[in-house]
Steps between C-alpha positions, in 0.01 A plus 500: 500500500844400581378302774252327282766415251735366766216299647414357142866416433533324833179305442611407149835383627335285778254348243774404252635144526840456655798433264606138484854407607717257301800290584723262303766242564679215306432134499793266476454205254735211465510170313754231456510312175640148484473228241181280563678194396866413456692189410872423573700203396815336625739430214513175316870395508590187301840486669789367289411306186797320341473447117749352253586711197415380151208268402293384799226364271276809520389765735504437874202601711516500878204572725533645845228426757430708804670256732824538304466161297652528163358272221643445152297504185643473147860400421677439821824353351804657661293682762526491875431726797774674694507546871164539686358845514187503282210674657153493328254768438256615768274806487292678764189716458423773748220746550215299359140586593398139449360325808680233686478163333438646155714382211754722318678396186842596358623460142832551333545618146515164324673657201871476438725749647865545410767483761802725465849433607558657844717455792329266751650483847869404444444396140583764240292572189596286197727657237243392235150447620308194388122522412375378838126534549277499799137387526244552774345156518239493773183663609399418867244588767547593866269569789461850622556566874496858651531655152812287415577184297822317429542315167756236539390236239679677216742389233733672261665344191816606318610385164870486406592471130703213357862547378630725776854640481731583788419858444135435600593390847400763766204643684162578346200697632144561379156579616146363478191717540291379800137596566259423786125506519340504838154456349372821634347730226592855487 
Protein backbone atom coordinates (compact mmCIF):
# COMPACT_ATOMS: atom_id res chain seq x y z
CA UNK A 1 0.00 0.00 0.00
CA UNK A 2 2.79 2.27 0.71
CA UNK A 3 3.98 1.69 -2.72
CA UNK A 4 0.63 2.55 -4.16
CA UNK A 5 0.48 5.76 -2.15
CA UNK A 6 3.96 6.75 -3.24
CA UNK A 7 3.05 5.96 -6.82
CA UNK A 8 -0.18 8.01 -6.56
CA UNK A 9 1.65 10.98 -4.99
CA UNK A 10 4.30 10.89 -7.70
CA UNK A 11 1.69 10.70 -10.43
CA UNK A 12 -0.24 13.59 -8.90
CA UNK A 13 2.92 15.70 -8.68
CA UNK A 14 3.76 15.04 -12.31
CA UNK A 15 0.21 15.83 -13.42
CA UNK A 16 0.05 19.19 -11.53
CA UNK A 17 1.01 22.30 -13.53
CA UNK A 18 4.43 23.79 -12.83
CA UNK A 19 4.57 26.95 -10.67
CA UNK A 20 5.00 30.20 -12.67
CA UNK A 21 8.10 32.29 -12.08
CA UNK A 22 7.95 36.08 -11.77
CA UNK A 23 10.53 38.84 -12.16
CA UNK A 24 10.41 42.62 -11.81
CA UNK A 25 12.52 45.67 -12.63
CA UNK A 26 12.14 49.45 -12.78
CA UNK A 27 11.49 51.65 -15.80
CA UNK A 28 13.16 55.07 -15.84
CA UNK A 29 10.87 57.88 -17.03
CA UNK A 30 12.08 61.44 -17.76
CA UNK A 31 10.59 64.64 -19.15
CA UNK A 32 11.95 68.17 -19.56
CA UNK A 33 9.39 70.97 -19.31
CA UNK A 34 10.01 74.28 -21.04
CA UNK A 35 7.77 77.16 -22.00
CA UNK A 36 6.18 76.60 -25.37
CA UNK A 37 6.34 80.25 -26.29
CA UNK A 38 8.45 83.07 -24.84
CA UNK A 39 8.95 86.72 -25.64
CA UNK A 40 11.86 88.93 -24.61
CA UNK A 41 12.27 92.63 -25.25
CA UNK A 42 15.22 94.97 -25.46
CA UNK A 43 14.58 98.07 -23.33
CA UNK A 44 13.21 101.29 -24.76
CA UNK A 45 15.68 103.99 -23.72
CA UNK A 46 14.66 107.57 -24.49
CA UNK A 47 18.14 108.83 -23.68
CA UNK A 48 18.36 112.32 -22.17
CA UNK A 49 15.39 114.64 -22.54
CA UNK A 50 16.09 118.25 -21.55
CA UNK A 51 13.07 120.17 -20.25
CA UNK A 52 12.70 123.67 -18.85
CA UNK A 53 11.12 124.12 -15.44
CA UNK A 54 7.87 126.05 -15.10
CA UNK A 55 5.14 126.44 -17.68
CA UNK A 56 5.97 124.80 -21.03
CA UNK A 57 2.40 125.24 -22.31
CA UNK A 58 1.14 121.77 -21.37
CA UNK A 59 2.28 118.15 -21.12
CA UNK A 60 5.09 116.99 -23.37
CA UNK A 61 4.75 113.67 -25.18
CA UNK A 62 7.72 112.01 -26.80
CA UNK A 63 7.47 108.87 -28.91
CA UNK A 64 10.41 106.52 -29.38
CA UNK A 65 10.49 104.30 -32.47
CA UNK A 66 12.40 101.02 -32.81
CA UNK A 67 15.14 102.71 -34.82
CA UNK A 68 15.82 105.17 -31.96
CA UNK A 69 14.01 108.12 -33.59
CA UNK A 70 12.36 110.40 -31.02
CA UNK A 71 9.29 112.44 -32.04
CA UNK A 72 7.63 115.27 -30.06
CA UNK A 73 3.90 115.51 -29.52
CA UNK A 74 2.16 118.06 -27.33
CA UNK A 75 3.93 121.08 -25.86
CA UNK A 76 7.56 121.10 -26.93
CA UNK A 77 8.46 124.58 -25.64
CA UNK A 78 11.72 124.47 -23.71
CA UNK A 79 12.37 120.84 -24.70
CA UNK A 80 15.38 119.34 -26.47
CA UNK A 81 17.24 116.06 -26.65
CA UNK A 82 20.53 115.45 -24.90
CA UNK A 83 23.41 113.48 -26.35
CA UNK A 84 22.59 110.56 -28.63
CA UNK A 85 21.93 107.29 -26.92
CA UNK A 86 18.27 106.53 -27.49
CA UNK A 87 17.50 102.92 -28.40
CA UNK A 88 14.04 101.88 -29.45
CA UNK A 89 12.01 98.88 -28.41
CA UNK A 90 12.42 95.52 -30.10
CA UNK A 91 10.97 92.18 -29.02
CA UNK A 92 11.70 88.58 -30.04
CA UNK A 93 9.37 85.60 -29.83
CA UNK A 94 10.88 82.10 -29.49
CA UNK A 95 9.49 78.58 -29.34
CA UNK A 96 6.49 79.01 -31.60
CA UNK A 97 4.80 76.01 -33.20
CA UNK A 98 3.65 78.22 -36.08
CA UNK A 99 4.94 77.25 -39.50
CA UNK A 100 7.51 79.25 -41.43
CA UNK A 101 5.93 82.23 -43.14
CA UNK A 102 2.99 82.40 -40.71
CA UNK A 103 2.16 85.76 -39.14
CA UNK A 104 2.54 86.41 -35.42
CA UNK A 105 1.30 89.55 -33.68
CA UNK A 106 2.53 91.50 -30.69
CA UNK A 107 0.69 94.02 -28.59
CA UNK A 108 1.60 96.32 -25.75
CA UNK A 109 -0.76 97.33 -22.99
CA UNK A 110 -2.13 100.53 -24.43
CA UNK A 111 -3.18 101.76 -20.99
CA UNK A 112 -1.19 104.32 -19.08
CA UNK A 113 1.56 103.16 -16.80
CA UNK A 114 3.29 105.30 -14.21
CA UNK A 115 7.02 105.72 -14.25
CA UNK A 116 8.77 106.04 -10.92
CA UNK A 117 11.89 107.96 -10.05
CA UNK A 118 14.86 105.62 -10.38
CA UNK A 119 18.57 105.81 -11.06
CA UNK A 120 19.16 105.34 -14.78
CA UNK A 121 22.77 104.78 -15.78
CA UNK A 122 24.77 107.71 -14.39
CA UNK A 123 21.61 109.75 -13.67
CA UNK A 124 20.34 109.60 -10.08
CA UNK A 125 16.68 109.33 -9.15
CA UNK A 126 14.89 112.68 -8.72
CA UNK A 127 14.49 114.02 -5.20
CA UNK A 128 10.76 114.57 -5.97
CA UNK A 129 9.36 112.41 -8.78
CA UNK A 130 7.08 114.02 -11.35
CA UNK A 131 4.00 112.16 -12.64
CA UNK A 132 5.70 110.81 -15.78
CA UNK A 133 3.56 108.28 -17.68
CA UNK A 134 4.37 105.64 -20.30
CA UNK A 135 2.11 104.28 -23.04
CA UNK A 136 2.48 101.23 -25.25
CA UNK A 137 1.45 102.66 -28.59
CA UNK A 138 1.83 100.02 -31.24
CA UNK A 139 0.63 96.63 -32.32
CA UNK A 140 2.65 94.98 -35.05
CA UNK A 141 3.03 91.76 -37.01
CA UNK A 142 6.12 89.72 -37.85
CA UNK A 143 6.78 86.64 -39.94
CA UNK A 144 7.65 83.40 -38.14
CA UNK A 145 10.83 81.60 -39.22
CA UNK A 146 12.04 78.44 -37.45
CA UNK A 147 9.75 79.14 -34.50
CA UNK A 148 11.00 82.72 -33.99
CA UNK A 149 9.90 86.21 -34.96
CA UNK A 150 11.42 89.64 -34.29
CA UNK A 151 9.11 92.60 -33.80
CA UNK A 152 10.98 95.79 -34.59
CA UNK A 153 8.19 98.10 -35.77
CA UNK A 154 7.27 99.14 -32.25
CA UNK A 155 6.87 102.51 -30.54
CA UNK A 156 6.58 103.69 -26.96
CA UNK A 157 5.39 107.11 -25.79
CA UNK A 158 6.13 108.94 -22.55
CA UNK A 159 4.22 111.91 -21.16
CA UNK A 160 5.97 114.47 -18.98
CA UNK A 161 3.76 116.87 -17.01
CA UNK A 162 3.95 120.64 -17.31
CA UNK A 163 5.41 122.87 -14.58
CA UNK A 164 8.43 120.79 -13.60
CA UNK A 165 10.65 121.90 -10.74
CA UNK A 166 14.38 121.33 -10.38
CA UNK A 167 13.60 118.54 -7.88
CA UNK A 168 11.88 116.59 -10.69
CA UNK A 169 15.10 116.21 -12.69
CA UNK A 170 16.58 112.70 -12.61
CA UNK A 171 16.00 109.19 -13.94
CA UNK A 172 12.61 107.49 -14.38
CA UNK A 173 11.74 103.85 -15.08
CA UNK A 174 8.53 101.97 -15.82
CA UNK A 175 7.19 98.92 -17.61
CA UNK A 176 4.62 98.04 -20.24
CA UNK A 177 2.94 94.64 -20.49
CA UNK A 178 3.83 92.94 -23.80
CA UNK A 179 1.96 89.96 -25.26
CA UNK A 180 2.54 87.87 -28.40
CA UNK A 181 0.16 85.65 -30.31
CA UNK A 182 1.65 83.18 -32.79
CA UNK A 183 -1.77 82.29 -34.17
CA UNK A 184 -1.49 78.65 -33.07
CA UNK A 185 -4.41 77.48 -30.92
CA UNK A 186 -3.85 75.56 -27.77
